[in-house]
C-alpha positions in Angstrom: -7.9 2.3 23.6 -9.3 3.0 20.1 -7.1 4.6 17.5 -8.4 6.4 14.5 -7.7 3.3 12.5 -9.7 1.0 14.8 -12.6 3.4 14.8 -12.7 3.5 11.0 -12.3 -0.3 10.8 -15.3 -0.7 13.1 -17.4 1.2 10.5 -16.1 -1.1 7.7 -16.9 -4.2 9.7 -20.5 -3.3 10.2 -21.2 -4.8 6.8 -20.1 -8.3 7.7 -21.0 -9.8 4.3 -18.8 -7.3 2.5 -16.0 -7.5 5.0 -15.9 -11.3 4.5 -15.9 -10.8 0.7 -13.1 -8.2 0.9 -10.9 -10.6 3.0 -11.5 -13.6 0.7 -10.8 -11.5 -2.5 -7.4 -10.4 -1.4 -6.5 -13.8 0.1 -7.3 -15.2 -3.4 -4.8 -12.7 -4.9 -2.2 -13.7 -2.3 -2.8 -17.4 -3.3 -2.2 -16.5 -6.9 1.0 -14.8 -6.0 2.2 -17.9 -4.1 1.4 -20.1 -7.1 3.5 -17.8 -9.3 6.3 -17.7 -6.9 6.4 -21.5 -6.5 6.5 -21.8 -10.3 9.9 -20.1 -10.4 12.7 -22.1 -8.8 14.8 -18.9 -8.6 12.1 -16.8 -6.9 14.0 -16.3 -3.7 17.2 -15.5 -5.6 15.2 -12.9 -7.6 14.0 -11.3 -4.4 17.5 -11.1 -3.1 18.8 -9.7 -6.3 15.9 -7.1 -6.5 16.6 -6.1 -2.9 20.3 -5.7 -3.6 19.7 -3.6 -6.7 17.3 -1.3 -4.9 19.6 -0.9 -1.9 22.6 -0.1 -4.2 20.6 2.4 -6.3 19.1 4.3 -3.4 22.4 4.6 -1.6 23.9 6.0 -4.8 20.8 7.9 -5.9 22.5 11.2 -6.8 24.7 9.4 -9.3 21.9 7.5 -11.0 19.6 10.5 -11.1 22.2 12.6 -12.9 22.9 9.8 -15.3 19.1 9.3 -16.0 18.5 13.1 -16.5 21.5 13.4 -18.8 20.4 10.4 -20.9 16.8 11.6 -21.1 17.9 15.1 -22.2 20.2 13.5 -24.8 17.0 11.8 -26.2 15.3 15.2 -26.5 13.2 14.9 -23.4 12.8 18.0 -21.2 13.7 17.1 -17.6 12.3 19.0 -14.6 13.1 18.7 -10.9 10.5 19.2 -8.2 11.6 19.5 -4.6 8.0 19.0 -3.2 4.4 18.6 -4.1 3.7 22.3 -4.5 6.6 22.7 -7.0 5.5 19.6 -8.9 2.0 20.9 -9.3 3.3 24.3 -10.4 5.5 22.8 -13.0 2.6 20.6 -14.4 0.3 23.6 -14.5 2.9 25.8 -16.1 3.4 23.3 -18.9 -0.3 22.8 -19.4 -0.9 26.6 -19.5 2.0 27.1 -21.9 0.5 24.6 -24.3 -3.1 25.9 -23.8 -4.3 22.6 -22.5 -7.9 22.4 -21.4 -8.2 18.6 -20.9 -5.5 16.2 -19.5 -5.9 12.4 -19.6 -3.7 10.5 -17.3 -2.9 6.9 -16.4 -2.7 5.7 -12.8 -0.1 7.4 -10.7 0.2 7.2 -7.0 2.7 10.1 -7.1 0.0 12.5 -8.4 -2.3 11.2 -5.7 0.5 12.0 -3.2 0.9 15.5 -4.5 -2.9 16.0 -4.9 -2.4 17.2 -8.4 -6.0 16.6 -9.7 -7.7 19.1 -7.4 -4.9 21.6 -7.9 -5.4 21.6 -11.7 -9.2 21.4 -11.5 -9.2 24.5 -9.3 -7.4 26.3 -12.1 -9.9 25.3 -14.8 -8.2 22.2 -16.3 -10.2 19.1 -16.7 -8.4 15.9 -15.5 -9.6 12.5 -16.7 -8.4 9.3 -15.0 -8.1 6.6 -17.7 -7.3 3.5 -15.6 -10.8 1.9 -15.2 -10.6 1.6 -11.4 -9.2 5.2 -11.0 -11.9 6.5 -13.3 -14.6 4.8 -11.2 -13.5 6.3 -8.0 -12.9 9.7 -9.7 -16.5 9.7 -10.8 -17.5 8.7 -7.3 -15.3 11.4 -5.6 -13.3 8.9 -3.6 -9.6 8.0 -3.1 -8.0 4.7 -4.0 -8.5 1.9 -1.5 -5.6 -0.2 -2.9 -2.6 0.9 -4.9 -3.1 -1.7 -7.7 -6.9 -2.3 -7.5 -8.1 1.2 -6.5 -11.9 0.4 -6.8 -11.8 -3.1 -5.3 -14.1 -1.9 -2.5 -17.0 -1.4 -5.0 -19.3 -4.2 -6.3 -20.4 -4.3 -9.9 -23.8 -3.1 -8.8 -22.2 0.0 -7.2 -20.4 0.6 -10.5 -23.5 0.0 -12.6 -25.5 2.5 -10.6 -22.7 5.0 -10.8 -22.5 4.6 -14.6 -26.2 5.1 -14.9 -26.1 8.3 -12.9 -23.2 9.7 -14.9 -24.8 8.7 -18.3 -22.1 6.3 -19.2 -24.3 3.2 -19.1 -27.2 3.2 -21.5 -29.1 0.2 -20.3 -30.7 0.8 -16.9 -30.3 -2.2 -14.5 -27.6 -3.9 -16.7 -24.8 -4.4 -14.2 -22.9 -7.1 -16.1 -19.2 -6.4 -15.7 -18.4 -7.1 -19.3 -21.1 -4.6 -20.4 -20.0 -2.0 -17.9 -16.4 -2.3 -19.1 -17.4 -1.9 -22.7 -19.4 1.3 -21.9 -16.5 2.7 -19.9 -14.2 1.9 -22.9 -16.5 3.9 -25.3 -16.6 6.8 -22.9 -12.9 6.9 -22.3 -12.1 6.6 -26.0 -13.7 9.9 -26.6 -11.7 11.4 -23.8 -8.5 10.2 -25.3 -9.4 11.7 -28.7 -10.3 15.1 -27.4 -7.5 15.6 -24.8 -4.8 18.2 -25.3 -2.2 16.4 -23.1 -1.5 13.0 -21.6 0.2 12.2 -18.3 1.7 8.9 -17.1 3.5 7.8 -14.0 6.4 5.5 -14.3 7.1 2.1 -12.7 10.8 2.4 -13.5 13.3 4.9 -14.9 16.3 3.5 -16.7 19.4 5.5 -15.8 21.6 4.2 -18.6 19.2 5.1 -21.4 16.8 7.7 -20.0 13.8 5.6 -20.7 10.7 5.4 -18.5 8.8 2.1 -18.3 5.1 1.9 -17.5 3.3 -1.4 -16.7 -0.5 -1.6 -17.2 -3.1 -4.2 -17.9 -5.5 -1.9 -19.8 -3.2 -0.1 -22.3 -4.5 3.3 -21.0 -0.9 4.6 -20.7 -0.3 4.0 -24.4 -3.6 5.7 -25.3 -2.7 8.7 -23.0 0.5 9.2 -25.0 -0.5 8.2 -28.5 -3.4 10.6 -29.0 -2.5 13.9 -27.3 0.3 16.1 -28.6 2.0 16.6 -25.2 3.3 13.8 -22.9 4.2 14.6 -19.2 5.7 11.8 -17.1 5.8 12.1 -13.3 8.4 9.9 -11.5 9.5 9.7 -7.9 13.3 9.8 -7.4 13.4 6.3 -6.0 12.0 4.7 -9.2 15.3 5.1 -11.0 17.2 1.8 -11.6 20.6 1.4 -13.3 19.9 -0.5 -16.6 17.9 -2.9 -18.5 19.5 -5.9 -16.9 18.0 -4.7 -13.6 14.7 -4.0 -15.2 14.5 -7.7 -16.3 14.6 -8.7 -12.6 11.8 -6.4 -11.6 9.7 -7.1 -14.6 9.6 -10.8 -13.7 8.5 -10.0 -10.2 6.2 -7.0 -10.3 3.0 -8.6 -11.6 3.6 -12.0 -10.1 3.8 -10.4 -6.7 1.0 -7.9 -7.2 -1.8 -9.7 -9.0 -0.6 -13.3 -9.5 -0.1 -12.8 -13.3 3.1 -13.8 -15.1 3.4 -10.3 -16.5 1.3 -7.2 -17.2 -0.6 -7.1 -20.4 1.4 -4.0 -21.5 4.9 -3.0 -20.6 5.5 0.3 -22.4 8.8 2.0 -22.9 9.0 5.8 -23.5 12.3 7.3 -24.6 11.3 10.4 -26.5 8.3 12.3 -27.9 6.7 10.5 -30.8 7.3 12.2 -34.2 3.8 13.7 -34.5 3.8 15.1 -30.9 5.2 18.4 -29.6 7.2 17.5 -26.5 7.9 15.0 -23.8 8.6 16.2 -20.3 9.8 14.2 -17.3 9.3 15.6 -13.8 11.6 14.0 -11.1 9.9 14.5 -7.8 11.6 14.5 -4.4 8.8 15.5 -1.9 10.7 14.2 1.1 12.5 11.3 -0.4 16.0 12.7 -0.2 15.4 13.3 3.5 14.1 9.7 4.0 17.2 8.3 2.5 19.1 9.6 5.6 16.8 7.8 8.1 18.8 4.8 9.3 15.8 2.9 10.5 13.3 3.4 7.7 15.1 4.4 4.5 14.6 0.9 2.9 10.9 1.5 2.5 12.1 3.5 -0.6 12.8 0.1 -2.2 9.0 -0.4 -2.7 8.0 -1.1 -6.3 4.2 -0.5 -5.5 3.1 -4.1 -6.3 0.6 -4.1 -3.4 1.5 -7.7 -2.2 1.9 -6.5 1.4 -1.7 -5.4 1.4 -3.0 -8.5 -0.2 -1.5 -10.7 2.6 -2.0 -8.3 5.5 -4.7 -9.7 7.9 -5.5 -6.3 9.2 -5.9 -4.6 5.8 -8.0 -7.5 4.4 -10.3 -7.1 7.4 -10.4 -3.4 7.7 -10.3 -1.9 4.2 -8.2 0.8 2.6 -10.3 3.7 4.0 -9.5 2.8 7.6 -6.0 4.2 7.2 -5.2 7.9 7.4 -2.5 7.9 4.7 -3.6 7.7 1.1 -1.6 4.5 0.7 -3.0 1.8 3.1 -1.6 -1.4 4.4 1.9 -2.1 5.7 3.9 0.0 3.2 1.4 2.9 3.7 1.8 2.7 7.5 5.6 3.2 7.1 5.3 5.9 4.3 2.7 7.8 6.3 4.9 7.9 9.4 7.8 9.2 7.3 5.5 11.8 5.9 4.0 13.0 9.2 4.4 10.7 12.3 2.1 13.0 14.4 -0.8 12.8 12.0 -0.5 9.1 11.0 0.6 7.4 14.2 -2.8 5.9 14.7 -2.0 3.5 11.8 0.8 1.7 13.5 -1.7 -0.2 15.6 -3.1 -1.7 12.4 -0.5 -4.5 12.5 -0.3 -7.9 14.2 3.5 -8.1 13.7 2.9 -11.4 11.9 5.5 -10.2 9.4 3.7 -11.8 6.4 4.2 -8.5 4.6 7.9 -8.7 4.6 7.8 -12.5 3.8 6.0 -11.8 0.5 7.6 -8.4 -0.4 9.5 -8.9 -3.7 12.2 -6.5 -2.7 12.5 -7.8 0.9 11.6 -4.6 2.7 11.4 -5.2 6.5 8.0 -3.7 6.7 6.8 -5.3 10.0 10.1 -4.6 11.7 9.9 -1.0 10.7 6.3 -0.7 12.1 7.6 -2.2 15.4 10.3 0.5 15.5 7.7 3.2 14.9 5.7 1.8 17.9 8.8 2.2 20.1 8.9 5.9 19.1 5.3 6.9 19.9 6.0 7.9 23.4 8.9 10.1 22.3 6.6 11.6 19.6 3.9 12.3 22.1 1.3 10.2 20.3 1.3 7.1 22.4 -2.2 6.0 23.5 -2.7 7.0 27.2 -4.8 4.0 28.1 -2.3 1.6 26.6 0.5 3.4 28.6 -1.4 2.7 31.8 -2.0 -0.9 30.8 1.7 -1.3 30.2 2.5 0.2 33.6 0.0 -2.3 35.2 1.5 -5.2 33.3 5.0 -4.1 34.4 3.9 -4.3 38.0 2.1 -7.7 37.4 4.9 -9.4 35.6 7.7 -7.8 37.6 6.5 -9.2 40.9 6.3 -13.1 41.3 4.1 -12.8 44.3 1.5 -10.5 42.7 1.6 -12.7 39.5 0.9 -15.9 41.5 -1.9 -14.3 43.4 -3.5 -12.9 40.2 -3.3 -16.3 38.4 -4.7 -18.0 41.5 -7.8 -15.9 41.7 -8.4 -15.4 37.9 -10.8 -18.4 37.5 -13.3 -16.4 39.6 -14.0 -14.4 36.4 -15.4 -17.6 34.8 -18.5 -17.5 37.1 -19.3 -13.9 36.3 -22.5 -13.8 34.1 -21.5 -13.4 30.4 -23.6 -10.2 30.0 -21.4 -8.5 32.5 -18.1 -9.7 30.9 -19.0 -9.4 27.2 -20.0 -5.8 27.2 -18.7 -2.4 26.0 -16.8 -1.9 29.4 -14.5 -4.8 28.5 -12.4 -4.0 25.4 -11.4 -7.7 25.1 -14.9 -8.7 24.4 -15.2 -6.5 21.3 -15.4 -8.9 18.4 -15.2 -12.1 20.4 -16.3 -13.6 23.7 -14.3 -13.3 26.9 -11.7 -16.1 27.4 -12.0 -18.8 30.0 -9.3 -18.8 32.6 -7.8 -22.2 33.4 -8.3 -23.7 36.9 -4.6 -24.0 37.3 -2.0 -21.6 36.0 0.7 -23.0 33.7 3.5 -22.6 36.2 1.6 -24.8 38.7 0.9 -27.5 36.1 4.6 -27.6 35.2 5.7 -27.9 38.8 3.3 -30.8 39.4 4.6 -32.5 36.2 8.2 -32.0 37.3 7.5 -33.5 40.8 5.9 -36.6 39.1 8.9 -37.0 36.8 11.3 -36.7 39.8 9.2 -39.2 41.8 9.2 -41.7 38.9 12.9 -41.2 38.6 13.5 -42.0 42.3 11.4 -45.1 42.0 13.4 -46.4 39.1 16.7 -45.9 41.0 15.3 -47.7 44.1 14.6 -50.8 42.0 
């Protein structure tokens, strides 16, 4: 009954020590989030407000996008529209070629990951340097992010130390102290900023009223990516646009609290136009399926996501299986839903990576019904032709068992026989239940028999009282 996710998760769980550390690390972040939320009496009101703002904006997206583009152009920014990933990459490459760019420094952007921009540009001779520390680490390692906020969280400081030694970034062999490694990365990246021809940022929010983009970071790399190079390109998904600064105030109070348990990000940078000493500022508004998703009645609200990562931090499956167990580049609950919107035939194996505990939608700062949406996707697997055949046979068997009282009673009556079967025969690879834990012990009496006996005793006691 294994899905692709469960097979990859099994590989992750082979290192029990690391798996335990991974689980504890993200639960600690979830705890910090809870402390921050409990520190604001109006937290639930903020969640409700944020959800309402996003719902309104997405259902009026055409109006707000036109307003944003008009305001940005009025500021002197050049606005582009990309219908898909291919057109987005072509626009970026065209701009870089036009300005004779050889090196591009960029801050973290899940949109460029979605569009696979880096390999597209590198194949055309342009050097792309990730400047977020986590993103830079996994770029040097040739990996993808394992978390949308903490992309290199799956690596230890020893892993990073060895990588930096191999790449010539670290000068002291064997010194894997995190402070030292961060310092050496900073020196290396500073040179990249100073020698880059263009800088690229993503955007956490686009302000329709003013045409601003807002970028939230803890390292200041977005500021450096736009302060040194002469050309600034910003990539923003259509759903990131919000009406005005009053709305931004709501999200700014929630984003970092929900994602990392901090009161705010270290840097919240606002970009309205190219700086006086720069050439141009370009904003590329990217659709890549979003306008189609808006029309999906069951799943459009996933577009409310502000990419805080809190659903991953709380998810018991993500914490115990790691980001690389998922087939979509965004893991966890939100990644399951986004992957299914992108390609349900390719990513349907991810929907099993959910206990339906609904913890994700309980902590989501914009109240996306993530768990409910995953449940809906599960109901569509048979129609999509991706339902697991073994599970389908199991469901048919359970339908027979629970649909017939006589068969059910017979099965519960004989089930204790399984308790006397030698453990090595029950806890083996032939029994999927035994994978990860020992086989359960069946009770001597089924629940319905115990209840009937209890009811008979209660009725007998009741008659005795009446007889007195």
